[in-house]
C-alpha positions in Angstrom: 128.0 57.0 101.0 124.3 57.0 99.9 121.6 59.1 101.6 117.9 58.9 101.6 116.5 62.4 100.4 113.0 63.6 100.1 112.8 65.5 96.9 110.9 68.4 95.4 110.8 67.8 91.5 110.3 71.3 90.0 110.9 72.1 86.3 113.0 75.1 85.5 114.3 75.4 89.1 117.9 74.5 90.1 119.9 75.3 93.1 123.6 75.5 93.6 125.8 75.0 96.7 126.3 78.2 98.4 123.3 80.0 96.9 119.7 80.4 98.1 116.4 79.6 96.4 113.1 81.1 97.8 110.1 78.9 97.3 106.3 79.3 97.9 104.9 76.0 98.9 101.2 75.5 98.3 100.5 71.9 97.0 99.4 69.6 99.8 102.2 66.9 99.0 104.9 69.6 99.1 103.5 71.0 102.4 103.8 67.5 103.7 107.4 67.4 102.4 108.3 70.7 104.2 106.6 69.6 107.5 108.5 66.4 107.4 111.9 68.1 106.7 111.3 70.6 109.4 110.7 67.9 111.8 113.8 65.9 110.8 117.0 67.5 109.2 115.4 70.5 107.4 116.9 69.0 104.0 115.1 68.8 100.7 116.6 67.6 97.4 115.8 70.0 94.7 115.8 68.3 91.2 114.2 68.6 87.8 111.8 66.2 86.3 112.4 65.3 82.7 108.8 66.0 81.9 106.1 68.2 83.5 103.6 65.3 84.2 103.3 63.7 87.5 105.7 60.9 88.4 107.9 61.8 85.4 111.5 60.3 85.4 114.0 62.5 87.1 117.2 64.1 85.9 120.2 62.3 87.4 121.6 65.3 89.3 120.1 67.8 91.8 121.2 69.8 94.9 120.4 69.4 98.5 119.0 72.5 100.2 118.7 73.2 103.9 115.6 75.1 104.9 116.8 78.4 106.4 114.1 81.0 106.6 110.6 79.7 106.9 107.1 81.3 107.2 104.2 79.1 108.0 101.0 80.6 106.8 97.6 80.1 108.5 96.2 78.1 105.7 99.1 75.5 105.6 101.1 77.1 103.0 104.8 77.9 103.5 107.3 80.5 102.3 110.8 79.0 102.7 114.4 79.9 101.6 116.6 76.9 100.7 120.4 77.2 101.4 122.2 75.0 98.8 124.6 72.6 100.5 125.8 70.0 97.9 124.9 68.5 94.7 123.7 64.9 94.5 123.4 62.1 92.0 120.2 59.9 92.1 121.0 56.3 92.5 117.4 55.0 92.6 113.8 56.1 93.5 112.6 54.7 96.7 109.0 53.2 97.0 107.5 55.0 100.0 104.1 55.6 101.7 104.7 59.4 101.8 102.8 61.8 99.5 106.2 63.1 98.2 108.9 61.3 96.3 112.1 60.1 97.8 115.4 58.9 96.3 118.6 57.1 97.4 121.3 59.4 96.4 125.1 60.0 96.7 126.6 63.3 97.4 128.8 64.9 94.8 132.0 66.4 96.3 132.7 69.6 94.4 136.2 71.1 94.7 136.2 74.1 97.1 137.4 77.5 96.0 137.2 77.1 92.2 138.2 80.1 90.2 138.6 81.5 86.6 141.5 83.0 84.8 141.3 86.8 84.3 140.6 86.2 80.7 137.8 83.7 81.4 136.2 86.2 83.9 136.4 89.0 81.2 135.0 86.9 78.5 132.0 85.8 80.7 131.4 89.4 81.9 131.3 90.7 78.3 128.7 88.1 77.2 126.7 88.6 80.3 126.6 92.4 79.6 125.5 91.9 76.0 122.9 89.4 77.2 121.5 91.6 79.9 121.2 94.4 77.4 119.4 92.2 74.9 116.8 91.2 77.6 116.5 94.8 79.0 117.8 93.7 82.4 119.1 96.5 84.7 122.3 95.2 86.4 124.5 96.8 89.0 127.9 95.9 87.2 129.9 97.4 90.1 128.4 95.0 92.6 128.9 92.1 90.0 132.5 92.9 89.8 132.8 92.4 93.5 131.6 88.8 93.4 133.9 85.9 93.4 134.0 83.5 90.4 131.9 80.7 91.9 129.1 83.1 93.2 129.1 84.9 89.9 128.9 81.9 87.5 126.7 79.7 89.8 124.4 82.7 90.6 123.8 83.6 86.9 123.3 79.8 86.0 120.7 79.6 88.7 118.6 82.6 87.6 119.3 82.6 83.8 116.0 82.4 81.9 117.0 79.3 79.8 114.8 76.3 79.1 115.0 73.4 81.8 117.3 71.2 79.8 119.8 74.0 79.4 119.6 74.8 83.1 120.1 71.1 83.9 123.2 71.0 81.7 124.6 73.9 83.8 123.9 72.2 87.0 125.5 69.0 85.7 128.7 70.8 84.5 131.6 69.1 86.3 133.4 72.2 87.3 133.3 75.9 87.3 135.3 76.5 84.1 133.0 74.2 82.1 130.0 75.8 83.5 131.4 79.2 82.5 132.0 78.0 78.9 128.6 76.5 78.7 127.0 79.7 80.0 128.9 81.8 77.3 127.8 79.3 74.5 124.1 79.6 75.6 124.2 83.4 75.7 125.9 83.5 72.4 123.5 81.1 70.9 120.6 83.2 72.1 122.1 86.5 70.7 122.6 84.9 67.3 119.0 83.8 66.9 117.2 86.3 64.8 114.3 84.3 63.4 111.9 85.0 66.2 112.0 81.4 67.6 111.7 81.2 71.3 114.7 79.3 72.7 114.5 80.3 76.3 111.6 80.6 78.8 111.4 82.9 81.9 111.2 80.6 84.9 
């Protein structure tokens, strides 16, 4: 079934079901978006535009987030935390009188309880450690080891400092195993680059 969604097109930002995304809302149209969502179902569709200009075409897949924590500031800005609920596929953009964009979308039913084999998990953790060392990240690997496969893979995919197109490819991966394989390829690709070209950007 299709659903009308108010969307927040934000380059470099993706959200996965079961994860959270903190956002600082300051533009007037997105303050309107948050106000409208709070007055209705608290749902916002996070999706990346294909370009950074206003009104740019959207990628086809995003994720619905429900506003959990919210802090309304005196000057009209908001600090919110979105709780990821489900991925969606854009069917069409809707002409509306609102300052923010809206789409007709269908929800994507992801399989629950996806997991990796022990070999796949070990391979991912090996590449993640190498990537973190390259970037100079300090990681509590004991805590990482306690995460279930979905939380680990989707969590790293959500915060990874890759370019928007790579992050979108991770979001669009049809299942956990393919997302894991793509993450490994992206981390290896970055590790092999030695000519000084910038292939990732911190979001």
